C-alpha positions in Angstrom: -53.8 -275.1 87.6 -56.9 -276.4 85.7 -57.4 -280.1 85.7 -58.7 -282.1 82.8 -62.4 -282.9 83.1 -61.8 -286.6 83.7 -59.5 -286.1 86.7 -62.3 -285.5 89.1 -64.3 -288.5 88.1 -64.6 -291.5 90.4 -64.0 -294.5 88.2 -63.5 -298.2 88.8 -60.1 -299.7 88.6 -59.3 -302.3 85.9 -60.7 -305.6 87.3 -57.8 -308.0 87.7 -59.8 -310.9 86.3 -60.3 -309.0 83.0 -56.6 -308.6 82.3 -55.7 -310.5 79.1 -53.2 -313.4 79.5 -52.1 -314.5 76.1 -48.5 -314.0 75.1 -47.6 -311.5 72.4 -44.2 -313.0 71.8 -41.3 -314.6 73.6 -40.7 -311.4 75.7 -43.9 -311.9 77.7 -47.6 -311.0 77.7 -48.5 -308.1 75.5 -50.5 -306.3 78.2 -47.3 -305.7 80.3 -46.5 -303.0 77.6 -49.9 -301.3 77.8 -49.8 -297.6 78.6 -53.0 -297.9 80.6 -51.4 -300.2 83.1 -49.1 -297.5 84.3 -51.2 -294.8 85.8 -54.5 -294.1 84.0 -56.4 -297.3 84.2 -59.4 -295.6 85.9 -60.2 -293.8 82.6 -61.1 -297.0 80.9 -64.2 -298.2 82.9 -67.3 -296.2 83.7 -68.4 -295.4 87.3 -72.0 -296.2 88.1 -74.5 -293.5 87.0 -71.9 -291.5 85.0 -73.5 -288.5 83.2 -73.3 -288.7 79.4 -71.0 -285.6 79.1 -68.6 -287.0 81.7 -68.6 -290.4 80.0 -67.8 -288.9 76.6 -65.0 -286.8 78.1 -63.6 -289.9 79.9 -63.8 -292.1 76.8 -62.1 -289.4 74.7 -59.3 -289.2 77.3 -59.0 -293.0 77.3 -58.8 -293.1 73.5 -56.0 -290.5 73.6 -54.1 -292.8 75.9 -54.7 -295.7 73.6 -53.5 -293.7 70.6 -50.0 -293.6 72.1 -50.0 -297.2 73.2 -47.5 -299.7 71.6 -49.9 -302.6 72.0 -53.2 -300.9 71.0 -53.9 -303.4 68.2 -53.3 -306.5 70.4 -55.5 -304.9 73.1 -58.3 -304.2 70.5 -58.2 -307.8 69.1 -58.3 -309.2 72.6 -61.4 -307.2 73.4 -63.0 -308.3 70.2 -62.2 -311.9 70.6 -63.3 -312.2 74.2 -65.6 -310.1 73.7 -65.0 -307.6 76.5 -68.5 -306.1 77.4 -67.2 -303.0 79.2 -64.7 -300.3 79.0 -62.4 -298.8 76.4 -60.0 -301.4 75.0 -57.6 -300.7 72.1 -59.2 -297.3 71.5 -62.7 -298.6 71.1 -65.7 -298.3 73.5 -68.0 -301.3 74.0 -70.5 -299.9 71.6 -67.8 -299.3 68.9 -66.6 -302.9 69.4 -70.2 -304.2 68.9 -70.2 -302.3 65.5 -66.9 -303.8 64.5 -68.1 -307.3 65.4 -71.3 -306.9 63.5 -69.3 -305.8 60.4 -67.0 -308.7 60.8 -69.9 -311.1 61.0 -71.5 -309.6 57.9 -68.2 -309.8 56.0 -67.7 -313.4 57.0 -71.2 -314.3 55.8 -70.6 -312.6 52.5 -67.2 -314.4 52.1 -68.9 -317.8 52.8 -71.7 -317.0 50.3 -69.1 -316.0 47.7 -67.1 -319.2 48.4 -70.2 -321.4 48.0 -71.0 -319.6 44.7 -67.5 -320.1 43.4 -67.6 -323.7 44.4 -70.9 -324.3 42.5 -69.5 -322.5 39.4 -66.3 -324.6 39.5 -68.3 -327.8 39.9 -70.6 -326.9 37.0 -67.7 -325.9 34.7 
């Protein structure tokens, strides 16, 4: 039986100190519902000296796990707010999260500029 390309990789387990701790609702922490907590956590963090092709394959497999996760959005927001420097969180790699954060910063700057401009127009009018 052929095995998926990521199954032979040696990957690090999810570090316990990186597990998010904020509550999603009254039922408990959101991360207790995360699909990756069950049996595939090793997909989400790179082993040392991982070849590019293996990394891309592993990240793709991790993203497929994220796609079926009921708390993907909460996980992604956690990783963006921390910010988490490593691994796949909420379907995004660390590089993809850096892009999202840069876009959010640009958007926030544009909104602040627009708000200042609107304030000046209102004050003049």
